[in-house]
Biotite code that builds the C-alpha atoms (Angstrom):
import biotite.structure as struc

atoms = struc.array([
    struc.Atom([86.607, 109.150, 114.789], chain_id="A", res_id=1, res_name="MET", atom_name="CA", element="C"),
    struc.Atom([87.689, 110.575, 111.483], chain_id="A", res_id=2, res_name="LYS", atom_name="CA", element="C"),
    struc.Atom([88.984, 114.226, 111.095], chain_id="A", res_id=3, res_name="ILE", atom_name="CA", element="C"),
    struc.Atom([91.105, 115.825, 108.334], chain_id="A", res_id=4, res_name="THR", atom_name="CA", element="C"),
    struc.Atom([94.256, 117.212, 109.013], chain_id="A", res_id=5, res_name="VAL", atom_name="CA", element="C"),
    struc.Atom([96.066, 119.383, 106.230], chain_id="A", res_id=6, res_name="ASN", atom_name="CA", element="C"),
    struc.Atom([94.101, 117.444, 103.609], chain_id="A", res_id=7, res_name="GLY", atom_name="CA", element="C"),
    struc.Atom([94.927, 114.074, 104.956], chain_id="A", res_id=8, res_name="GLN", atom_name="CA", element="C"),
    struc.Atom([92.393, 112.061, 107.090], chain_id="A", res_id=9, res_name="GLU", atom_name="CA", element="C"),
    struc.Atom([93.370, 111.434, 110.509], chain_id="A", res_id=10, res_name="ARG", atom_name="CA", element="C"),
    struc.Atom([91.974, 108.724, 113.222], chain_id="A", res_id=11, res_name="GLU", atom_name="CA", element="C"),
    struc.Atom([91.810, 110.343, 116.967], chain_id="A", res_id=12, res_name="VAL", atom_name="CA", element="C"),
    struc.Atom([89.880, 109.352, 119.685], chain_id="A", res_id=13, res_name="ALA", atom_name="CA", element="C"),
    struc.Atom([86.684, 111.081, 120.532], chain_id="A", res_id=14, res_name="PRO", atom_name="CA", element="C"),
    struc.Atom([87.137, 113.616, 123.136], chain_id="A", res_id=15, res_name="GLY", atom_name="CA", element="C"),
    struc.Atom([90.496, 114.474, 121.686], chain_id="A", res_id=16, res_name="THR", atom_name="CA", element="C"),
    struc.Atom([91.161, 118.184, 122.274], chain_id="A", res_id=17, res_name="THR", atom_name="CA", element="C"),
    struc.Atom([93.152, 120.633, 119.968], chain_id="A", res_id=18, res_name="LEU", atom_name="CA", element="C"),
    struc.Atom([96.115, 120.903, 122.257], chain_id="A", res_id=19, res_name="ALA", atom_name="CA", element="C"),
    struc.Atom([96.147, 116.978, 122.328], chain_id="A", res_id=20, res_name="GLN", atom_name="CA", element="C"),
    struc.Atom([96.378, 116.839, 118.561], chain_id="A", res_id=21, res_name="LEU", atom_name="CA", element="C"),
    struc.Atom([99.152, 119.547, 118.205], chain_id="A", res_id=22, res_name="VAL", atom_name="CA", element="C"),
    struc.Atom([100.971, 117.461, 120.795], chain_id="A", res_id=23, res_name="GLN", atom_name="CA", element="C"),
    struc.Atom([100.563, 114.294, 118.595], chain_id="A", res_id=24, res_name="GLN", atom_name="CA", element="C"),
    struc.Atom([101.412, 116.210, 115.547], chain_id="A", res_id=25, res_name="LEU", atom_name="CA", element="C"),
    struc.Atom([104.793, 117.022, 117.442], chain_id="A", res_id=26, res_name="ASN", atom_name="CA", element="C"),
    struc.Atom([104.594, 120.655, 116.743], chain_id="A", res_id=27, res_name="VAL", atom_name="CA", element="C"),
    struc.Atom([105.645, 123.673, 118.671], chain_id="A", res_id=28, res_name="ARG", atom_name="CA", element="C"),
    struc.Atom([102.456, 125.776, 119.308], chain_id="A", res_id=29, res_name="THR", atom_name="CA", element="C"),
    struc.Atom([104.805, 129.312, 119.690], chain_id="A", res_id=30, res_name="ASP", atom_name="CA", element="C"),
    struc.Atom([105.369, 128.620, 115.740], chain_id="A", res_id=31, res_name="ARG", atom_name="CA", element="C"),
    struc.Atom([101.928, 127.562, 114.713], chain_id="A", res_id=32, res_name="ILE", atom_name="CA", element="C"),
    struc.Atom([98.243, 128.990, 113.325], chain_id="A", res_id=33, res_name="ALA", atom_name="CA", element="C"),
    struc.Atom([95.263, 126.587, 113.443], chain_id="A", res_id=34, res_name="THR", atom_name="CA", element="C"),
    struc.Atom([92.240, 126.679, 111.507], chain_id="A", res_id=35, res_name="GLU", atom_name="CA", element="C"),
    struc.Atom([89.032, 124.319, 112.223], chain_id="A", res_id=36, res_name="ARG", atom_name="CA", element="C"),
    struc.Atom([86.492, 124.488, 109.523], chain_id="A", res_id=37, res_name="ASN", atom_name="CA", element="C"),
    struc.Atom([87.614, 127.826, 108.295], chain_id="A", res_id=38, res_name="LEU", atom_name="CA", element="C"),
    struc.Atom([87.835, 129.316, 111.666], chain_id="A", res_id=39, res_name="LYS", atom_name="CA", element="C"),
    struc.Atom([91.022, 130.434, 113.111], chain_id="A", res_id=40, res_name="VAL", atom_name="CA", element="C"),
    struc.Atom([91.342, 129.041, 116.745], chain_id="A", res_id=41, res_name="ILE", atom_name="CA", element="C"),
    struc.Atom([93.610, 131.229, 119.177], chain_id="A", res_id=42, res_name="PRO", atom_name="CA", element="C"),
    struc.Atom([96.254, 129.343, 120.886], chain_id="A", res_id=43, res_name="LYS", atom_name="CA", element="C"),
    struc.Atom([94.530, 129.992, 124.199], chain_id="A", res_id=44, res_name="ALA", atom_name="CA", element="C"),
    struc.Atom([91.335, 127.840, 123.514], chain_id="A", res_id=45, res_name="GLN", atom_name="CA", element="C"),
    struc.Atom([93.511, 124.890, 122.110], chain_id="A", res_id=46, res_name="TYR", atom_name="CA", element="C"),
    struc.Atom([92.867, 123.082, 125.563], chain_id="A", res_id=47, res_name="GLN", atom_name="CA", element="C"),
    struc.Atom([88.804, 123.572, 125.549], chain_id="A", res_id=48, res_name="ASP", atom_name="CA", element="C"),
    struc.Atom([88.579, 123.067, 122.012], chain_id="A", res_id=49, res_name="THR", atom_name="CA", element="C"),
    struc.Atom([87.054, 119.469, 121.613], chain_id="A", res_id=50, res_name="VAL", atom_name="CA", element="C"),
    struc.Atom([87.554, 117.880, 118.013], chain_id="A", res_id=51, res_name="LEU", atom_name="CA", element="C"),
    struc.Atom([84.504, 116.470, 116.560], chain_id="A", res_id=52, res_name="GLU", atom_name="CA", element="C"),
    struc.Atom([83.542, 113.946, 113.549], chain_id="A", res_id=53, res_name="GLU", atom_name="CA", element="C"),
    struc.Atom([84.520, 115.563, 110.412], chain_id="A", res_id=54, res_name="GLY", atom_name="CA", element="C"),
    struc.Atom([86.335, 118.218, 111.529], chain_id="A", res_id=55, res_name="ASP", atom_name="CA", element="C"),
    struc.Atom([88.583, 120.026, 109.010], chain_id="A", res_id=56, res_name="LYS", atom_name="CA", element="C"),
    struc.Atom([91.816, 121.403, 110.506], chain_id="A", res_id=57, res_name="LEU", atom_name="CA", element="C"),
    struc.Atom([94.801, 123.272, 108.911], chain_id="A", res_id=58, res_name="GLU", atom_name="CA", element="C"),
    struc.Atom([98.238, 123.598, 110.763], chain_id="A", res_id=59, res_name="VAL", atom_name="CA", element="C"),
    struc.Atom([100.445, 125.980, 109.571], chain_id="A", res_id=60, res_name="VAL", atom_name="CA", element="C"),
    struc.Atom([103.749, 126.270, 110.730], chain_id="A", res_id=61, res_name="THR", atom_name="CA", element="C"),
    struc.Atom([105.718, 129.445, 110.193], chain_id="A", res_id=62, res_name="PHE", atom_name="CA", element="C"),
    struc.Atom([109.259, 129.285, 108.844], chain_id="A", res_id=63, res_name="VAL", atom_name="CA", element="C"),
    struc.Atom([111.616, 132.105, 109.327], chain_id="A", res_id=64, res_name="GLY", atom_name="CA", element="C"),
    struc.Atom([114.492, 132.883, 107.210], chain_id="A", res_id=65, res_name="GLY", atom_name="CA", element="C"),
    struc.Atom([115.195, 135.640, 104.349], chain_id="A", res_id=66, res_name="GLY", atom_name="CA", element="C"),
])
């Protein structure tokens, strides 16, 4: 099924959870915020959030520095 991640179309298996997607993207969950269809998803819900055809996700990585 097709979803959009940070403006790029991506193919994922039906039933993929947000937690599985984050793992596929190889990003650390302690340094990201994720929005699904304009709604911020709390990290505690990643495992229970099943992605659906056409979802639009923004995964933002926090970077420290000064």
